[in-house]
N, C-alpha and C positions, 0 to 999 in steps of 0.2 A: 689645289682645288681645279677639278675637271669636269665640263660639261660634256656628258657624253650623249651622242644623239641616236635614237631607235627609231623604228619604222615609223611609229605614231607619237611619239612623244621624247622628251630629253630627261636625264637624270643628271645628279650632281655627285661626283665621287670626292670625298675628302681623304687625304692620306695624312697622317699624324707624324711628327717627329719623334713622339714617344708614346709609349702606351698611357702615361700618367695624363696626356693633354686630351687623348681621346677617351680615356675614362671620366675624366671631369666634365667633359661635353655632353657625353652619353647620359651621365647622371643628372646634369641641370635639365637636358630636353626629356628625360623618361618622368623627372619632376614635374615639368611644365607641360605635359602632353595635353592637358586639357585646355591650355591657353591657344588662342587663336593665332597667334603670330611667331609661332616657332616651327622650323622647319621639319617636315615629317621624315622619320627615320625608315627607311627601306629594307636595310640589311646592314650588316656591319660583320667584321672579320679580322683577321690578320693573315698576312701573306708573306713568308719568308721575313718574318720580323717587322712588316711593316704594318700598324694598324692602319684600319680604314672604316669610313660610314658610307653609304650610298644614301642619298636625299632625294626626294622629289623635288624636282626643279621649282623653285619658287618665282621663277620669271628671269628675264634676260636684261631687265632694266636695274638702276639703282639710284640713290639720291645723288651719287657723285657724278653720274653719266647723263643724267637728266637736266634739261634746264632749269632755272628757277621756277619751282612750282608751289605756291602757297598752299594749295589745298593738300598734296602729299607732305609738305612740312608740318603742317597741323596735324595732319594722321599721325605722323612719327613722334611728335610730342605728347599725342594722347596715349599711345603705346608705352612710352615711358612712364607716364603718369601710372598706366594701369598696372605695369610691370612693378612699379615702386609700391603699390597698395597691395600687392599678392602676397599672401601668407609667406615670410620670409624663412620659415623652418623647411619648406619644401626643397630647396636647394643646399641650404648650407647646415652643418651642425656646430658652427662656430657660436661662440657665445657674445663676441662681440664684433667681430670683423675689422673692416678698416673705419676707425673713428678718429675725431678730431687730433688725439695723441699720435697717432698713426701717421697721419696727413701731414702734421707739424715735422716729426722726424724726415719723412721720406722727402717732403719739399725741399729741405736742406741738404740731405742726401743727394738729391737729384740736381740741385744747382753746384755742389763741389764736383761731382761727376762732370757736368757741363763745363766748369771751369777748366778740368785736365783737357778737354778738347777743343778749347776756344779758338784754338789756330785753324784747326781742321773745320771748325762750323764756321768761323768768320763773325763771331760776338765779340765785341769788344770788351775787355776786362772792366771798364768802368759801369757797364750794364750788369754784368754778373754781380759784381759787388753790390750794386743799388738793390738788385734783387734780393741778396742775403740780407738785406737790411728789411727786408719788407715782413709784416705780419703773415703768417700761414694763410691758405685760404679757409672761410670758415665752413666746417662739416657739421651738419645736424646729425641727429641720431641715425645710425645704419639701416638701410632697408635693401630688400633683394635688388641686385642692381647687375647690370651687364658688363659695366666698366669699360666697353669700347665702342660705343653707339655711333660710330662715325658714319658717313654717308653711305660708304660702299657696303655697309652691312646691313642696311635697309633696302631689302629686295622687293622688286616691284612686278606684278606681271601685268598683262595687257588690259585687265579690268580694273588696275588700280589698288589690287589688294597689296599689302606688305608683309613682308617675312623678314625678322630680324635673325640673321644667322651670327655664327662665330662664337659660342657660349663657352668656350672652355675656360674663360677668366671670370664667369660669373660668381659673385660672391655677395656678401653683407657690405655695403659702402653707403656713403652719405649719397642721398639723391641729388646733392649738388654735382658730385662727379659725373655721373651720366648726364645730367641736364646740361650743364656748363661745355662738357666736351662735345655733346652732339651740337649744340647751337654754335658752338666756336668753330667747329670744322665744318658745318653747313655753311656756315657764314663764309668762311674762306673759299669754297667752291662754288657755292650759288648765289651767294649775296647777301647783305643785312635784311632784306626783306623776307627771305626764306628764313634766315635766324630767327626774327621777331615773329615770324608764322610759327616755327616750332615753339616758341615760348607761350604764344597764345594757345595753342594745341594741348600743352601741357597745364596750363592754367596757373601759370607763376613766373615771374620776372626776377632776375637777379640784379641788384643794384651795382651800377657802372664798375665803382672800384672794387666791390667783392668780386665780380665778374672778371675782373682785369686781374688779379691776384689767381683765379683759377686758371685764366689763359697762361699767365707765366708759368705755371706749374704744368700745364697741359704742353705747352709748346717746348719747354724745357725738356719734358720726358721723350717727345718726340725728336728732338734734335738729338738726345743723347741715344736713342733707339735707333735712328738712322747711321749716327756715326759708328756705334760698336756693331752693327748689322754689317756695313760696308767696309769698316776700317780704313776709309779713304783718308788720304792726306792732302785732298785737293778741296779747297772751300767751295768751288763752283759745283761740287756735287750735290752738297746740301741746298735745297730752295731757298732763294734769297727772300721770298716772301715769308716763308716762316721764320727765319732771322728777323725781318722787320717786324713781324707780328710779334716776336718775343720784346724787341726794344720797345715798340709801342706800349705793350701791355704793362712794361716795368713802369713805364712814366705814367701811364693811366694808374696803376695802383698804388703809386706813391702820393696820388692825389694832387 
């Protein structure tokens, strides 16, 4: 993703690794064109096999780069709540999407993959085994979901307006997926008060043990993704705070 400065404004160019990812994002944004918090598509196309979209620049800030700001965190929570209440047939033609059965299967699959990388990641085998003994995170009925509402995807302009970007993985998923991923990742970057403010904006909280089960899942997914993306053999390349958070959540989820 590139910001391009022009004489009187700036635009954002996003280049996709595959045409499928560009099609998914284009479909989601076209379906949500009347929703206030999606980026505006200005142009799109393909150049020498690379698919791209040009967006209006939603702002130079995001929730990851800004200091703890409870007002913006509450607004992000409200945005997620509005998304989850949107007609879910707009974006997906799936009959079921990600449901409790899918989460239960993928939870164990993710932990098995993490176990294969434990020496690279620096997670003790005892913690992975303890995680595998946990009940999977509770997932209620699927709704329209972003699936990766991490702080860097909440773009903020100088007036405080928020745009949620990166929609290529939008699908039907339990609302707890978005809510817990957003609150957990925001808490990691901006602190617990920001996470609490996001829950407040959403209008719902998640019980501590249930939240930790989701955090085990999210942190394991992130550890696996980082390792597979870099294929590094050095544990130091994985943020120590992420490993610590996985370990903490395992203990919390066990009650």
